[in-house]
C-alpha positions as CSV (number, residue, x, y, z in Angstrom):
1,M,56.0,-66.3,-51.1
2,T,56.1,-69.7,-52.7
3,H,54.1,-72.5,-50.9
4,L,55.2,-75.9,-51.4
5,W,52.8,-78.6,-50.2
6,V,54.4,-82.2,-49.9
7,R,51.6,-84.7,-50.3
8,A,51.5,-88.1,-48.8
9,E,51.8,-90.9,-51.4
10,S,48.6,-92.7,-51.9
11,R,50.1,-95.8,-53.8
12,P,50.8,-99.0,-51.7
13,N,54.4,-99.9,-51.1
14,E,55.5,-96.2,-51.7
15,D,57.5,-95.0,-48.8
16,R,59.7,-92.5,-50.7
17,V,59.6,-88.7,-50.4
18,G,61.3,-86.0,-52.6
19,I,62.6,-83.7,-49.9
20,T,64.2,-84.3,-46.5
21,P,63.5,-82.3,-43.3
22,E,67.0,-80.8,-44.0
23,G,65.8,-79.6,-47.4
24,V,62.6,-78.2,-45.9
25,A,64.6,-76.1,-43.5
26,Q,66.8,-74.8,-46.3
27,L,63.6,-73.8,-48.4
28,I,62.0,-72.0,-45.4
29,K,65.2,-70.1,-44.8
30,E,65.0,-68.9,-48.4
31,G,61.5,-67.6,-47.9
32,F,59.2,-70.7,-48.8
33,T,56.2,-71.8,-46.9
34,V,56.2,-75.6,-46.6
35,T,53.4,-77.8,-45.7
36,V,54.0,-81.6,-45.2
37,E,51.1,-84.0,-45.0
38,E,51.3,-86.7,-42.4
39,S,51.8,-90.3,-43.6
40,P,52.1,-93.5,-41.8
41,R,54.3,-95.0,-44.5
42,R,56.9,-92.4,-45.4
43,V,60.3,-93.4,-44.5
44,L,60.9,-89.9,-42.8
45,S,58.7,-89.0,-39.9
46,A,56.3,-86.2,-39.8
47,D,57.8,-85.0,-36.5
48,A,61.2,-84.5,-38.3
49,Y,59.6,-82.2,-40.9
50,A,57.7,-80.3,-38.1
51,A,61.0,-79.8,-36.2
52,A,62.4,-78.3,-39.4
53,G,59.7,-75.7,-39.5
54,A,57.1,-77.3,-41.8
55,Q,53.4,-77.0,-41.3
56,L,51.8,-80.4,-40.9
57,A,48.4,-81.3,-42.6
58,P,46.3,-84.5,-42.6
59,E,47.1,-87.3,-45.1
60,G,45.4,-86.8,-48.5
61,S,44.2,-83.1,-47.7
62,W,46.1,-81.6,-50.7
63,P,42.9,-81.1,-52.7
64,T,41.8,-78.4,-50.2
65,A,45.3,-76.6,-50.3
66,P,45.2,-73.0,-51.2
67,D,45.0,-72.2,-54.9
68,D,48.5,-71.0,-55.1
69,A,50.2,-74.1,-53.3
70,I,52.3,-76.2,-55.5
71,I,51.6,-79.8,-54.9
72,F,54.7,-82.0,-54.7
73,G,54.6,-85.8,-54.8
74,L,56.3,-88.6,-56.6
75,K,53.9,-91.4,-57.9
76,E,50.4,-91.1,-59.3
77,L,47.4,-89.3,-57.8
78,P,44.3,-91.3,-56.7
79,E,42.4,-92.1,-59.9
80,D,39.1,-90.6,-59.0
81,G,38.6,-88.6,-62.1
82,T,38.3,-85.2,-60.3
83,P,39.5,-82.1,-62.0
84,L,43.0,-80.8,-60.9
85,R,43.3,-77.1,-60.1
86,H,46.7,-76.9,-58.6
87,R,50.2,-77.0,-60.1
88,H,51.6,-80.4,-59.4
89,I,55.1,-81.7,-59.4
90,M,55.2,-85.5,-59.8
91,F,56.1,-88.2,-62.3
92,G,53.2,-88.1,-64.5
93,H,53.9,-90.6,-67.2
94,A,51.7,-88.7,-69.6
95,F,53.8,-87.6,-72.5
96,K,54.4,-90.8,-74.4
97,G,50.8,-91.7,-75.3
98,Q,50.1,-93.8,-72.2
99,P,46.4,-94.3,-71.9
100,A,46.4,-93.4,-68.2
101,G,48.4,-90.3,-68.9
102,Q,45.7,-89.0,-71.3
103,V,43.2,-89.4,-68.6
104,L,45.5,-87.4,-66.2
105,L,46.0,-84.7,-68.8
106,G,42.2,-84.5,-69.2
107,R,41.9,-83.9,-65.4
108,F,44.3,-81.0,-65.7
109,K,42.4,-79.6,-68.6
110,A,39.2,-79.8,-66.7
111,G,40.6,-78.1,-63.6
112,G,42.9,-75.6,-65.0
113,G,45.9,-77.0,-63.2
114,A,49.4,-77.8,-64.6
115,L,51.8,-80.7,-64.5
116,Y,55.6,-80.2,-63.9
117,D,56.8,-83.6,-64.7
118,L,59.8,-84.7,-62.8
119,E,60.9,-86.9,-65.6
120,Y,61.2,-83.8,-67.9
121,L,62.8,-81.6,-65.4
122,L,65.7,-80.7,-67.7
123,D,68.7,-78.5,-67.9
124,E,69.3,-76.4,-71.1
125,N,71.2,-79.3,-72.6
126,G,68.2,-81.7,-72.1
127,R,69.8,-83.6,-69.2
128,R,67.7,-84.8,-66.3
129,L,68.5,-82.6,-63.2
130,A,67.4,-85.2,-60.7
131,A,66.7,-89.0,-60.9
132,F,66.0,-92.1,-58.9
133,G,67.8,-94.1,-61.7
134,Y,70.7,-95.5,-59.6
135,W,68.4,-97.1,-57.1
136,A,65.9,-98.1,-59.7
137,G,68.7,-100.0,-61.4
138,Y,70.0,-101.4,-58.2
139,A,66.6,-102.8,-56.9
140,G,65.5,-103.8,-60.4
141,A,68.6,-106.0,-60.8
142,A,68.0,-107.4,-57.4
143,V,64.4,-108.4,-58.1
144,S,65.5,-109.9,-61.6
145,L,68.1,-112.1,-59.7
146,K,65.4,-113.2,-57.2
147,A,63.3,-114.1,-60.3
148,W,66.2,-116.1,-61.7
149,A,66.7,-118.0,-58.4
150,A,63.1,-118.8,-58.1
151,Q,63.2,-120.4,-61.5
152,Q,66.1,-122.6,-60.4
153,R,63.6,-123.8,-57.7
154,G,60.9,-124.5,-60.3
155,E,59.0,-121.4,-59.0
156,T,58.2,-117.9,-60.1
157,C,59.4,-115.0,-58.1
158,P,57.5,-114.5,-54.8
159,P,56.4,-111.1,-53.5
160,V,59.0,-108.6,-52.7
161,R,59.2,-105.9,-49.9
162,A,61.1,-102.9,-48.8
163,Y,64.4,-103.1,-46.9
164,A,65.6,-100.9,-44.1
165,S,69.0,-100.9,-45.7
166,Q,71.0,-101.7,-48.7
167,T,73.1,-104.3,-46.7
168,L,70.0,-106.3,-45.6
169,L,68.8,-106.6,-49.3
170,N,72.3,-107.7,-50.3
171,D,72.6,-110.3,-47.6
172,E,69.2,-111.8,-48.2
173,L,69.7,-112.0,-52.0
174,R,73.2,-113.6,-51.8
175,A,71.8,-116.3,-49.7
176,Q,69.0,-116.9,-52.1
177,L,71.6,-117.3,-54.9
178,D,73.8,-119.5,-53.0
179,A,71.0,-121.7,-52.1
180,T,70.3,-122.6,-55.8
181,G,73.6,-124.5,-55.9
182,K,73.9,-123.1,-59.5
183,P,76.7,-121.0,-61.0
184,R,75.8,-117.3,-61.2
185,P,73.8,-116.3,-64.3
186,R,75.3,-114.2,-67.2
187,A,73.7,-110.8,-67.5
188,I,73.6,-108.0,-70.1
189,V,72.8,-104.4,-69.2
190,I,71.8,-102.0,-71.8
191,G,72.3,-98.4,-70.9
192,A,75.3,-99.4,-68.8
193,K,76.7,-96.0,-68.6
194,G,73.7,-94.2,-67.4
195,R,72.4,-94.0,-63.7
196,V,70.1,-96.9,-64.0
197,G,72.6,-99.1,-65.8
198,S,75.2,-98.2,-63.2
199,G,73.0,-99.2,-60.4
200,A,72.0,-102.3,-61.9
201,S,75.7,-103.2,-62.8
202,D,76.8,-102.5,-59.2
203,L,74.3,-104.8,-57.8
204,L,75.1,-107.5,-60.3
205,T,78.7,-107.2,-59.6
206,A,78.3,-107.3,-55.9
207,M,76.4,-110.7,-56.3
208,G,79.2,-112.2,-58.4
209,V,77.4,-112.0,-61.8
210,S,79.3,-111.6,-64.9
211,V,78.0,-108.4,-66.7
212,T,78.1,-107.5,-70.3
213,G,77.6,-103.7,-70.4
214,W,76.1,-102.2,-73.6
215,D,75.4,-98.5,-74.3
216,M,74.8,-96.4,-77.3
217,A,77.8,-97.6,-79.4
218,E,76.6,-101.2,-79.1
219,T,72.9,-100.5,-80.1
220,A,73.7,-97.9,-82.8
221,S,73.1,-100.5,-85.6
222,G,69.4,-100.6,-84.7
223,G,69.2,-104.4,-84.3
224,P,68.5,-107.2,-84.2
225,F,70.4,-108.1,-81.1
226,P,70.7,-111.9,-80.8
227,E,73.4,-111.3,-78.1
228,I,70.7,-110.4,-75.7
229,L,69.1,-113.8,-76.0
230,D,72.4,-115.5,-75.4
231,H,72.5,-114.2,-71.8
232,D,70.4,-115.6,-68.8
233,L,69.4,-112.1,-67.6
234,F,68.8,-108.9,-69.5
235,I,68.3,-105.4,-67.7
236,N,66.9,-102.7,-69.9
237,A,68.1,-99.3,-68.6
238,I,67.1,-97.3,-71.6
239,L,63.9,-95.1,-71.4
240,A,61.4,-95.6,-74.2
241,G,61.4,-92.8,-76.7
242,P,61.7,-92.0,-80.4
243,G,64.7,-93.6,-82.0
244,V,65.2,-96.4,-79.3
245,P,65.5,-99.8,-81.2
246,V,63.7,-102.9,-80.3
247,F,65.9,-104.9,-78.0
248,V,63.5,-107.9,-77.5
249,P,61.1,-108.6,-80.3
250,A,57.7,-110.4,-79.9
251,E,59.2,-113.5,-81.4
252,A,61.8,-113.9,-78.7
253,V,59.4,-116.0,-76.7
254,N,60.5,-118.8,-79.0
255,P,62.5,-121.6,-77.4
256,A,65.8,-121.0,-79.1
257,R,67.2,-118.7,-76.4
258,R,69.2,-118.8,-73.2
259,L,67.4,-115.7,-71.9
260,T,65.0,-116.5,-68.9
261,V,64.6,-113.1,-67.1
262,I,64.1,-109.6,-68.3
263,G,64.4,-106.8,-65.9
264,D,62.7,-103.8,-67.7
265,V,63.7,-101.2,-65.2
266,A,62.7,-98.3,-67.6
267,C,59.3,-100.0,-67.5
268,D,57.0,-98.3,-70.1
269,P,55.2,-101.2,-71.8
270,T,52.2,-99.3,-72.9
271,S,54.3,-96.8,-74.8
272,D,54.7,-97.2,-78.5
273,F,58.4,-96.7,-78.1
274,S,58.9,-99.7,-75.8
275,P,62.0,-101.6,-76.8
276,I,60.6,-104.8,-75.2
277,K,57.7,-106.3,-77.2
278,V,57.0,-109.5,-75.3
279,Y,54.8,-108.1,-72.5
280,D,52.1,-105.3,-72.2
281,R,51.7,-104.4,-68.6
282,V,53.6,-103.5,-65.5
283,T,54.1,-105.9,-62.6
284,D,54.0,-105.2,-58.9
285,W,55.3,-106.1,-55.5
286,Q,52.8,-108.9,-55.0
287,A,53.4,-110.4,-58.4
288,P,57.0,-109.1,-59.4
289,V,57.2,-111.0,-62.6
290,L,55.0,-111.7,-65.6
291,R,55.6,-115.2,-67.2
292,V,55.5,-114.7,-71.1
293,A,56.8,-118.2,-72.0
294,D,57.3,-121.5,-70.5
295,H,59.7,-123.7,-72.2
296,P,62.2,-122.5,-71.2
297,P,60.6,-120.0,-68.8
298,L,60.8,-116.3,-69.7
299,D,59.8,-113.9,-66.9
300,V,59.5,-110.1,-67.3
301,M,60.0,-107.9,-64.2
302,A,58.6,-104.4,-64.7
303,I,57.8,-102.8,-61.4
304,D,57.6,-99.0,-61.8
305,N,58.4,-97.9,-58.2
306,L,61.6,-100.0,-57.7
307,P,63.5,-97.3,-55.6
308,S,60.8,-97.7,-52.8
309,M,62.4,-101.0,-52.0
310,L,65.3,-99.0,-50.6
311,P,63.2,-95.9,-49.5
312,R,65.8,-94.3,-47.2
313,E,68.8,-94.5,-49.6
314,S,66.8,-93.6,-52.7
315,S,64.9,-90.7,-50.9
316,E,68.1,-89.1,-49.6
317,D,70.0,-89.4,-52.9
318,Y,67.1,-88.0,-54.9
319,A,66.3,-85.2,-52.5
320,A,69.8,-84.0,-52.5
321,Q,69.9,-83.7,-56.3
322,L,66.4,-82.0,-56.5
323,L,66.8,-79.3,-53.6
324,P,68.7,-76.8,-55.7
325,V,66.0,-77.1,-58.4
326,L,63.2,-76.7,-55.9
327,A,64.9,-73.7,-54.6
328,E,64.2,-72.2,-58.1
329,L,60.5,-72.5,-57.8
330,Q,60.4,-68.8,-56.8
331,R,61.1,-68.3,-60.5
332,I,58.8,-70.9,-61.8
333,E,58.1,-69.3,-65.2
334,A,62.0,-69.6,-66.1
335,G,64.6,-72.2,-66.5
336,S,63.8,-75.9,-66.0
337,W,60.4,-75.2,-64.5
338,G,59.5,-73.1,-67.5
339,R,60.7,-75.8,-69.9
340,A,58.6,-78.4,-68.1
341,K,55.6,-76.2,-68.2
342,A,56.0,-75.5,-71.9
343,L,56.1,-79.4,-72.5
344,F,53.0,-79.8,-70.5
345,D,51.3,-77.0,-72.5
346,E,52.2,-78.8,-75.8
347,H,50.8,-82.0,-74.8
348,L,47.6,-80.3,-73.4
349,A,47.2,-78.6,-76.7
350,K,47.5,-81.9,-78.5
351,L,44.8,-83.4,-76.3
352,Y,42.6,-80.4,-77.1
353,R,43.0,-80.8,-80.8
354,Q,42.4,-84.6,-80.6
355,A,39.1,-83.9,-78.8
356,R,38.1,-81.6,-81.6
357,G,39.2,-83.8,-84.4
358,I,41.9,-81.3,-85.5
359,S,45.0,-82.8,-87.2
360,P,47.9,-83.1,-84.8
361,R,51.0,-81.1,-84.9
362,P,54.4,-82.7,-84.2
363,L,55.5,-82.4,-80.6
364,R,58.9,-82.3,-79.2
365,P,60.0,-85.7,-77.8
């Protein structure tokens, strides 16, 4: 019997969850045991999960879960350095050389556990089986427009918050744009045909913004791309990875540009493959942008949990995509779960070789 343990998120401003009460009821019907931790922040109540048949556990109690429980969360674990003995399903951000990711892998190595990274939960053709991308793009474009509106007021973007509905976000944003008294900015979205780019384009279009949509064909030359600098707003919807060209080089901070806001929704600044070279760290809800140039201003938005600004819509959408894949956990050695475990094993082996000074072997991207 597979035991799925849904942990509470420990990160501030993280209200999402990867499974709904209806999904829990379905897994229980299929023979799962499901434990759900209580959480004062989660957008869906613990009572709803209990009514669906889940066992409830105190917030943050997953370290004491039975050895065979599979711990399911979304964002990062508390950074307390403790060894990790369980199998964990989460967004680990550990396979692109990120410093924090190497620390996380070290914790799995010390505890004997395993990471099944949701970013690399792929079908046999290498396509993501579930993603928050649409709502990340939607919210990322919204915050980027908030940053542009703040610039028109001579300010930087103030703190952002979660919204009970998409409609409330749209109404507030439209009012802020109208209050500037300026024509809407021109925007370019790279990765416009994907989930992230579609969400960003939909929000921008709803706000009356003219959108230039680029995808693989427009970036196949490898750059440079001066067209990006000729827009007011650039939304990056392309994940960092081998072969991704540089969209915004370090010298783009120079004054000869129209560009004043970059929304890096893909948000992987510490990766060697990052296509945006004017910044080096993520931003957050309290300080949504990083100002990297002043004349004219250039602000970078790089919040890495954007979908939580619309926690209900994004949770329900993602959970519906993921539920059929979670149902396959009873065959965790095969299919997409087996591929995710194989990728973890490769990167753990690389960490092991590095610790012993052994020459690295090439890894799959």
